[in-house]
C-alpha positions as CSV (number, residue, x, y, z in Angstrom):
1,M,-16.5,-11.2,-6.2
2,S,-18.7,-8.6,-4.3
3,T,-17.5,-4.6,-3.9
4,S,-20.8,-3.6,-2.6
5,G,-22.5,-3.8,-5.8
6,A,-20.0,-1.4,-7.9
7,E,-18.1,-2.5,-10.5
8,A,-15.1,-0.8,-12.3
9,T,-13.9,-1.3,-15.7
10,V,-10.3,-0.8,-17.3
11,R,-10.0,2.7,-19.0
12,T,-6.4,2.3,-20.7
13,R,-4.0,0.0,-20.5
14,V,-0.5,1.0,-21.3
15,R,3.1,0.0,-21.0
16,I,5.8,2.2,-18.7
17,P,9.4,0.8,-18.6
18,L,10.0,1.4,-14.6
19,R,13.4,2.6,-13.4
20,F,14.8,2.9,-9.8
21,A,17.7,4.4,-8.5
22,D,19.8,1.4,-7.4
23,G,19.8,0.9,-11.1
24,F,16.5,-1.8,-10.9
25,S,14.7,-2.0,-13.8
26,V,11.4,-3.7,-15.2
27,T,8.4,-2.7,-17.6
28,A,5.2,-2.9,-16.6
29,D,1.2,-2.5,-17.5
30,A,-0.1,1.0,-15.8
31,V,-3.9,0.4,-15.9
32,T,-6.4,3.3,-14.8
33,F,-9.8,2.4,-14.6
34,H,-13.7,4.1,-15.0
35,G,-16.5,3.7,-11.7
36,L,-14.2,3.5,-9.1
37,T,-15.9,3.8,-5.6
38,D,-14.2,7.0,-4.3
39,G,-13.7,8.8,-7.8
40,L,-9.9,9.0,-7.3
41,E,-7.2,8.3,-9.5
42,H,-5.7,4.9,-8.0
43,V,-3.3,3.0,-10.5
44,A,-2.7,-0.7,-11.0
45,M,0.9,-1.7,-12.3
46,V,0.5,-5.2,-13.6
47,F,3.2,-7.2,-14.1
48,G,2.7,-10.8,-16.1
49,D,-0.9,-12.8,-16.4
50,P,-2.4,-12.0,-12.8
51,T,-5.6,-14.1,-13.5
52,E,-2.9,-17.5,-13.7
53,G,-2.7,-19.0,-10.5
54,T,-2.7,-16.7,-7.4
55,P,-0.6,-13.6,-8.1
56,L,1.1,-11.7,-5.3
57,V,-0.8,-8.5,-5.3
58,R,0.7,-5.4,-3.0
59,M,-2.0,-2.5,-2.3
60,H,1.1,0.4,-1.6
61,S,-0.7,3.8,-0.1
62,E,1.2,6.6,-1.8
63,C,3.4,8.8,0.2
64,L,5.1,12.1,-1.4
65,T,7.9,11.8,1.2
66,G,9.0,8.5,0.8
67,D,8.1,7.3,-2.9
68,V,9.2,10.3,-4.1
69,F,11.5,12.4,-1.7
70,G,13.6,9.1,0.1
71,S,11.9,10.4,3.5
72,A,13.7,8.4,5.9
73,R,10.5,8.8,8.5
74,C,8.8,5.9,6.9
75,D,9.3,3.0,5.3
76,C,7.2,3.5,2.1
77,G,9.6,4.1,0.0
78,P,12.2,1.1,0.4
79,Q,8.6,-0.9,0.6
80,L,7.6,0.6,-3.0
81,R,10.6,-1.1,-4.4
82,E,10.7,-4.3,-2.8
83,A,7.3,-4.9,-3.9
84,V,7.9,-4.0,-7.7
85,E,11.1,-6.5,-7.4
86,R,8.6,-9.0,-6.1
87,I,6.4,-9.0,-7.9
88,S,7.7,-8.9,-11.2
89,N,9.7,-12.0,-10.3
90,T,6.3,-14.1,-9.4
91,G,3.6,-12.3,-11.4
92,G,1.1,-9.5,-9.9
93,V,0.1,-6.2,-9.6
94,L,0.7,-3.7,-7.3
95,L,-2.2,-1.2,-6.3
96,Y,-0.6,2.4,-6.0
97,L,-3.4,3.7,-3.7
98,R,-3.6,7.5,-3.6
99,Q,-4.3,6.8,0.5
100,E,-1.7,9.9,1.7
101,G,-0.6,9.8,5.1
102,R,-3.7,6.7,5.8
103,G,-5.7,8.6,4.3
104,I,-5.4,11.8,6.1
105,G,-3.4,13.9,2.3
106,L,-0.5,15.2,2.5
107,Y,-1.1,18.6,4.6
108,N,-2.1,16.7,7.4
109,K,-0.1,14.5,7.5
110,L,3.0,16.9,8.1
111,D,0.8,18.6,10.3
112,A,0.7,15.2,12.3
113,Y,4.9,14.8,11.6
114,A,4.9,18.2,13.4
115,L,2.5,16.6,16.4
116,Q,5.1,13.3,16.1
117,D,8.6,15.8,16.8
118,N,6.3,16.7,20.1
119,G,6.5,13.4,21.1
120,L,3.4,12.0,19.7
121,D,3.2,9.1,18.2
122,T,1.8,8.1,14.4
123,Y,-1.6,7.5,15.9
124,A,-2.0,9.8,18.6
125,A,-1.1,12.7,16.3
126,N,-3.3,11.8,14.0
127,A,-6.1,11.2,16.6
128,A,-5.0,15.0,17.9
129,L,-5.5,16.7,14.8
130,G,-9.0,15.2,14.7
131,L,-9.0,12.6,12.1
132,P,-8.7,8.7,12.3
133,E,-5.8,6.9,12.6
134,D,-5.9,5.2,9.7
135,G,-8.6,6.8,7.2
136,R,-8.2,3.7,4.4
137,D,-10.8,1.9,2.8
138,Y,-10.0,-0.8,0.3
139,T,-13.3,-1.1,-1.6
140,A,-11.7,0.6,-5.0
141,G,-8.8,-1.7,-4.5
142,A,-11.2,-4.5,-4.6
143,Q,-12.6,-3.0,-7.4
144,M,-9.5,-3.1,-9.8
145,L,-8.9,-6.5,-8.8
146,A,-12.0,-7.3,-9.8
147,A,-11.5,-5.1,-13.1
148,L,-8.3,-7.1,-14.4
149,G,-10.1,-10.1,-13.4
150,V,-8.3,-11.3,-9.9
151,R,-10.1,-12.9,-7.4
152,K,-7.7,-14.5,-5.6
153,I,-4.2,-13.4,-3.8
154,D,-1.6,-13.7,-1.8
155,L,-1.8,-10.0,-0.2
156,L,2.1,-8.5,-0.2
157,S,1.8,-6.8,3.4
158,N,2.3,-6.5,7.0
159,N,-1.2,-4.9,7.7
160,P,-3.6,-7.7,8.7
161,D,-6.3,-4.7,8.2
162,K,-5.7,-4.8,4.5
163,A,-6.7,-8.4,4.4
164,E,-9.6,-8.1,6.5
165,Q,-11.1,-5.4,4.3
166,L,-10.6,-7.3,1.3
167,R,-12.1,-10.4,2.7
168,A,-14.9,-8.4,3.4
169,L,-15.2,-6.8,0.3
170,G,-15.1,-10.5,-1.7
171,V,-11.7,-10.9,-2.0
172,S,-10.8,-14.0,-1.7
173,V,-6.4,-14.0,0.2
174,R,-5.3,-17.2,0.9
175,R,-1.9,-15.8,2.9
176,R,-0.4,-12.3,3.8
177,V,3.0,-12.3,3.0
178,P,5.3,-9.7,5.0
179,T,7.9,-7.2,3.5
180,G,11.0,-6.8,4.3
181,V,11.9,-4.6,7.3
182,F,13.4,-1.4,6.3
183,A,14.3,0.5,9.9
184,T,16.2,3.1,10.5
185,E,17.5,5.5,13.2
186,T,14.3,8.3,12.2
187,N,11.4,5.6,11.4
188,L,12.1,3.4,14.1
189,R,9.6,4.8,16.7
190,Y,7.0,5.0,13.6
191,L,7.2,1.5,13.1
192,R,6.9,0.3,16.6
193,A,3.7,2.2,16.7
194,K,2.5,0.4,13.6
195,V,3.5,-3.3,15.7
196,D,2.4,-1.7,19.3
197,H,-1.3,-0.2,18.2
198,T,-2.3,-2.6,14.8
199,G,-0.4,-5.2,15.2
200,H,1.9,-5.1,11.7
201,T,3.8,-8.2,11.5
202,I,7.5,-6.7,11.8
203,T,10.2,-7.6,13.5
204,L,11.9,-5.2,15.8
205,S,12.8,-7.0,18.6
206,S,16.9,-7.2,17.4
207,L,16.8,-3.7,16.2
208,V,18.3,-0.7,18.9
209,S,15.9,2.5,19.0
């Protein structure tokens, strides 16, 4: 696997029992790394032996508002909960990537929310702030998979760009597996922007705005 010549190694591996608000619980191996190209503290949550067969992998971008506080402006929290259960059932890896706000950071994301309240969609709000619509780079994710010995995956994602970037980095993506649709009255415009702007595979035709 090629990751632009950069190699990462496992730093620490420790067992962590996980418990979610709805009562679902499971145990994962939390893995940290040396040598990640962006220098950020990404972590892999490993379920079972991901080197056996073709593991299910989710690259989940950190979302403090959705993952921790349950914000209904996005679908990040429900996607994280779903991913942990699905991956724990099949075996695989959840890469928790420190890419808040599609890579623009927490404060900028909240600034973008303010612009969205005035009518801009999530991508136009980033652009209005002079920031990339999506600033995420998945080189570190590819490094993490290589360090774990994972070379071929099924990718749990609605985002075609994730699969394209990973393939360009040398990861063999056998197929892209869509996540569930977690639409609410407060995130429907956000989900529609992802479908219209970046071709996310989210079915919204049966939902009413």
